[in-house]
N, C-alpha and C positions, 0 to 999 in steps of 0.2 A: 035097801043096805037091812041085814040084819039082828045091826050090832047097835045097844040101846045102852047108855049111860046109866044105872041106877043110883046112886051115893058112893061120894068121897070121902076120906076122912086121914087126918094125918096119925101119920103113926112115928115111933119115936122105932129108934134099935140098938142099939146097947152101951153104945155110944154116946146116945145118947140128940144123938143127930137127924130132922122131924123132915121130912118124905110126908107127903098123896099118893095114898091109895087111893086106888079108883076098883072100880067092883062096877063090871060091866056082863051084859048077857045078851047074847049069840039065840037069839031065836029063827036061824037054820039050824044049829041044830042040837038037840036044845042045849042050852049050859050058860053057868055063871064061871066070868074070867075074873081071875083076883089079880092087881097085880102095880109097882108102885111106878111111876114119874120116872122115876129113872133104867125105866128097862124097856121102855120106846128105844131102846136105842140097840139090844138087844137081840138076835136074832127071835128070837125061839117067842114069838112072839105074829100072827101070822101084818100080812104088808095092811092085810084093808084097814082091818086093827088098830094100826097106828095110822096111815091118813085119817080112819074117825074121830080116835085122838086128837091128835095134833092141831088138825081143826076146830075142833070146842078146846085148845087149850087154856086161849088165856080164860073161857069165864067157868072153866074146873080151877082156876086158880087165883078168878075170884070169890069162891065157895058157894058157884046155886047150888052146887048137888049134895056142899058141906052138910054130915051129920055129924054131930062135934059128942055124944052121947056113948 
């Protein structure tokens, strides 16, 4: 697998709704991909990336890679 999570952070939209933004490196491309967890339901992300994130979703939600800065 070429995806590795770098960090996550909580962000807020204009209405004040918070969500988790994820930063992942794709070592095969190479590129850095930024997305929010709600984007997992859209077709814009590669299926392999979605599977990777869903597999570690509990750890993401617990804050394992959270950056508060």
